[in-house]
N, C-alpha and C positions, 0 to 999 in steps of 0.2 A: 503494501500499500505506500503512496507518495501521501506527503503532506505539504500544505502550507504551511507556515508561522507570522506571527505577527507579534511586533514587541508595543508595548505602550508603555509612555514614560510620563510618570505623574510625579509632583511635588507631594513628599512626603504626608503635608495635612490635607491635601485634597480626600483622601481614604475616609477621611471622618466623615467628609458629606454626602448628603441624601444624592446627588448627580451622579456619586461614583458607582451607588448602588444600581442607579438607572443605566449607565454606564454599562457596569457586568451582565446585567439582563439583557440589554441592546447587542450587545456582543456573543453573549447564550445564545439569544434566537437567530442569530445568523450561521449560526455553527462551530462558534470557535471554543475551545474548552481550555481554558486555565491549565498549562502543567508547570508552571514554575514562576516564584517573584526571588527579585537579585537588588536587596538594598543596595545603595551606591553612598557611600558615604565620602562627605571632603572635611577635611580638618578633624576629622575623629567624631563627625556626627552624621546622622544618616537625614539627607534632605531629600534624595528622591528614592521610588521605587520603582523598578523594571519590570513589566508585566512579560511574561511570556504564554503565549496561546500559539492552539494548532487548531487543524481542520481538515479533513482529507480533501486530497484536489481529487479533482473532478476531472479525468478526459474528456475531451468533445463528442469522444464515440459513444462514453455512455450517455451525454446528455441527450443526443440523438435516441437513443436505446428507451430513454423515459417517456 
């Protein structure tokens, strides 16, 4: 199986916002699955978080068959 990958970069403070939940829900509806998070620390403090998502790649032939 092939995969598409997506990285979403956020300020760590955005995670506590309601819009963060909405964004995660929208990505889920689009077929994206959260696979890991990476905190990006600068000067000893985490300011940014990277969210890594994946979803199955769809071949053009598969679309024609549907």
